[in-house]
C-alpha positions as MATLAB code, in Angstrom:
seq = 'MWSRWREYFEVNARRPLPPVDAEGIAAAWRGPLMRSLAIFQVGESGEGRIVQEIERARLAGVDADYRAALKLFVKEEGRHARILAAMVRGLGGSLRRSAWTDRLFVRGRRLLGLRLKLLVLLVAEVIGIGFYGLLAERLGACPIGQALSEICGDEQAHLEFHCAFFRLQTASAWRRAVFSLAWFVVAAAACVVVLVDHRATLRALAIDGAPRRLWGLVAAVRRRVCAGEAVAPAPARASVPA';
ca = [
      -5.116   -1.913  -20.334;
      -1.612   -0.988  -19.209;
      -1.605    2.160  -21.338;
      -4.645    3.368  -19.360;
      -2.831    2.645  -16.099;
       0.251    4.500  -17.329;
      -1.940    7.513  -18.161;
      -3.633    7.286  -14.750;
      -0.295    7.425  -12.924;
       0.953   10.224  -15.193;
      -2.060   12.356  -14.235;
      -1.534   11.613  -10.534;
       2.134   12.583  -10.760;
       1.159   16.205  -11.471;
      -0.502   16.694   -8.076;
       1.120   19.011   -5.510;
       1.884   17.644   -2.065;
      -0.970   18.240    0.408;
      -0.428   20.651    3.309;
       0.429   18.835    6.527;
       0.667   19.996   10.144;
      -0.225   18.652   13.583;
      -3.332   20.802   14.025;
      -6.211   18.839   15.540;
      -4.086   15.951   16.860;
      -4.621   15.280   20.580;
      -1.436   15.435   22.636;
      -1.915   11.860   23.899;
      -2.067   10.586   20.323;
       1.037   12.266   18.978;
       3.743    9.926   20.260;
       2.188    6.617   19.146;
       0.933    8.133   15.883;
       4.354    9.590   15.127;
       6.009    6.195   15.676;
       3.574    4.390   13.372;
       3.835    7.008   10.638;
       7.644    6.883   10.825;
       7.553    3.104   10.358;
       5.186    3.387    7.399;
       7.395    6.123    5.933;
      10.317    3.706    5.779;
       8.124    1.131    4.057;
       6.979    3.619    1.389;
      10.554    4.575    0.486;
      12.144    2.930   -2.512;
      11.323   -0.026   -4.735;
      14.089    0.567   -7.268;
      15.198   -3.053   -7.336;
      11.847   -4.355   -8.563;
      11.782   -1.728  -11.320;
      15.140   -3.027  -12.527;
      13.909   -6.616  -12.407;
      10.740   -5.920  -14.371;
      12.857   -4.483  -17.185;
      14.474   -7.905  -17.631;
      11.372  -10.009  -16.983;
       9.434  -11.892  -19.630;
       6.021  -12.512  -18.099;
       2.579  -12.932  -19.624;
       0.897   -9.581  -20.163;
       3.947   -7.479  -19.277;
       4.732   -4.892  -21.936;
       6.370   -1.467  -22.180;
       3.272    0.281  -20.811;
       3.182   -2.014  -17.771;
       6.864   -1.336  -17.091;
       6.253    2.413  -17.386;
       3.193    2.182  -15.112;
       5.165    0.209  -12.512;
       7.879    2.871  -12.494;
       5.239    5.554  -11.977;
       3.670    3.464   -9.200;
       7.054    3.398   -7.442;
       7.353    7.166   -7.819;
       3.874    7.579   -6.325;
       4.960    5.493   -3.333;
       7.913    7.864   -3.020;
       5.439   10.759   -2.943;
       3.668    9.002   -0.073;
       7.001    8.708    1.724;
       7.513   12.480    1.434;
       4.000   13.169    2.768;
       4.511   10.782    5.691;
       7.884   12.385    6.414;
       6.151   15.768    6.649;
       3.626   14.260    9.062;
       6.335   12.828   11.300;
       8.198   16.143   11.390;
       4.944   18.034   11.950;
       4.301   15.883   15.013;
       7.747   16.767   16.331;
       9.468   13.490   15.461;
      12.433   12.448   13.358;
      12.622    9.962   10.519;
      13.917    6.422   10.875;
      16.627    4.863    8.767;
      14.922    1.481    8.987;
      12.207   -0.502   10.749;
      12.265   -4.186   11.602;
       8.974   -4.780    9.826;
      10.302   -3.165    6.660;
      13.516   -5.208    6.839;
      11.370   -8.325    7.142;
       9.337   -7.395    4.055;
      12.467   -6.519    2.054;
      14.313   -9.716    2.940;
      11.244  -11.753    2.144;
      10.944  -10.125   -1.291;
      14.602  -10.735   -2.080;
      14.222  -14.445   -1.381;
      11.305  -14.765   -3.792;
      10.793  -14.705   -7.535;
       9.418  -11.638   -9.269;
       5.762  -12.722   -9.113;
       5.965  -13.324   -5.383;
       7.773  -10.010   -4.892;
       4.844   -8.316   -6.584;
       2.520  -10.341   -4.350;
       4.325   -8.889   -1.310;
       3.724   -5.410   -2.748;
       0.040   -6.309   -3.042;
       0.054   -7.293    0.633;
       1.598   -3.905    1.444;
      -1.325   -2.193   -0.309;
      -3.773   -4.112    1.886;
      -1.873   -2.999    4.984;
      -1.782    0.584    3.738;
      -5.491    0.735    2.897;
      -6.409   -0.829    6.229;
      -4.241    1.316    8.480;
      -4.307    4.609    6.603;
      -8.068    4.249    6.317;
      -8.555    3.532   10.020;
      -6.272    6.403   11.025;
      -7.956    8.810    8.594;
     -11.396    7.908    9.943;
     -10.241    8.452   13.528;
      -8.412   11.724   12.845;
     -11.200   13.216   10.765;
     -10.837   16.500    8.885;
      -7.521   17.653   10.356;
      -4.630   18.084    7.857;
      -2.965   14.749    8.707;
      -6.301   12.940    8.537;
      -7.054   14.415    5.122;
      -3.576   13.598    3.801;
      -3.900   10.014    5.038;
      -7.270    9.767    3.308;
      -5.633   10.862    0.034;
      -2.876    8.256    0.441;
      -5.506    5.623    1.189;
      -7.250    6.479   -2.076;
      -3.976    6.037   -3.941;
      -3.417    2.680   -2.273;
      -6.875    1.514   -3.362;
      -5.879    2.246   -6.947;
      -2.532    0.487   -6.439;
      -4.448   -2.535   -5.193;
      -6.481   -2.623   -8.400;
      -3.288   -2.224  -10.460;
      -1.607   -5.213   -8.844;
      -4.807   -7.290   -8.955;
      -4.990   -6.675  -12.703;
      -1.463   -8.075  -13.037;
      -2.285  -11.193  -11.045;
      -5.470  -11.847  -13.003;
      -3.269  -12.184  -16.084;
      -0.918  -14.516  -14.237;
      -3.694  -16.820  -12.962;
      -5.613  -17.752  -16.091;
      -5.915  -21.446  -15.182;
      -7.543  -23.115  -12.176;
      -4.275  -24.513  -10.829;
      -2.588  -21.108  -11.026;
      -5.488  -19.558   -9.123;
      -5.138  -22.270   -6.471;
      -1.412  -21.575   -6.114;
      -2.075  -17.843   -5.906;
      -4.754  -18.341   -3.236;
      -2.467  -20.452   -1.075;
       0.495  -18.088   -1.372;
      -1.732  -15.058   -0.884;
      -3.365  -16.230    2.336;
      -0.063  -17.420    3.849;
       1.886  -14.229    3.091;
      -0.995  -11.863    3.848;
      -1.873  -13.528    7.158;
       1.741  -13.355    8.315;
       2.003   -9.688    7.327;
      -1.251   -8.784    9.088;
      -0.116  -10.405   12.327;
       3.259   -8.633   12.202;
       1.714   -5.222   11.569;
      -1.031   -5.602   14.167;
       1.566   -6.497   16.794;
       3.953   -3.700   15.825;
       1.256   -0.990   15.809;
      -0.852   -2.194   18.718;
       0.158    0.820   20.875;
      -1.159    3.247   18.247;
      -4.406    1.343   17.843;
      -4.856    1.310   21.613;
      -3.946    4.990   22.107;
      -6.369    6.150   19.416;
      -9.056    3.683   20.605;
      -9.317    2.128   17.135;
     -11.273   -1.105   17.074;
     -11.751   -3.560   14.266;
      -8.277   -3.466   12.673;
      -7.985   -7.282   12.356;
     -11.451   -7.495   10.823;
     -10.710   -4.646    8.404;
      -7.419   -6.160    7.264;
      -8.720   -9.697    6.857;
     -11.741   -8.435    4.964;
      -9.380   -6.780    2.479;
      -7.272   -9.941    2.240;
     -10.338  -12.017    1.365;
     -11.585   -9.371   -1.082;
      -8.273   -9.372   -2.976;
      -8.481  -13.123   -3.454;
     -11.987  -12.705   -4.885;
     -10.854   -9.816   -7.094;
      -8.016  -11.823   -8.605;
      -9.732  -15.200   -8.882;
     -13.346  -14.207   -9.548;
     -13.148  -10.642  -10.857;
     -15.040   -9.116   -7.916;
     -14.415   -5.422   -7.278;
     -12.319   -4.673   -4.210;
     -12.546   -0.967   -3.593;
     -14.125    2.108   -5.155;
     -12.007    4.295   -7.393;
     -10.628    7.483   -5.838;
     -12.979   10.384   -6.581;
     -10.230   12.563   -8.060;
      -9.381   10.204  -10.943;
     -10.813    7.162  -12.646;
      -9.083    3.829  -12.179;
      -8.748    1.789  -15.380;
     -11.179   -1.131  -15.599;
];
């Protein structure tokens, strides 16, 4: 399985960056949108520490192909950071060195063991799919909207990648119960934080249904890990390993 994921990420790594400019973005949307994209850009930048930790880890189902796939996943997140940086600059903004929400996620990961750090990354994919998807739907066919739609497709695949890992880690009923508890606690806290921090953008773009979208994804991930239910369709440009 992990060899197929490694090949999937290798194919994705050959893609050029999409063109990005502010064409089609209403003037009233630019400030709030720029702020949100700058915050997400910080969050997409850098997961080098977890790559180092996975090299030393001895976990069920983790082999050389998984380690290679995880490294490629991190590189793909770095590609997202470069695309988001181009969006922020295209909207006339400047990049941030940090964001309080990202510091919160990072500090939380550093306090946890490797499995829970990967669980936090899974939460980040839910947030990304929810918000990038909502923004892409609202912005439509403009360059930023299309680029966000591409990132959202990548995040759907990342979600499947991390779910596959957690299925291997939750083979028994008690492990699934522990996962479910940890998942709902961490995911609920993250959803609240992000909804509060990006409420101005949601309001400015008149986007409704963000809490429902996010919580639906949270519940779907639990089903995907514990019951094998599909979460999201594969991106059209490439097939996601089963």
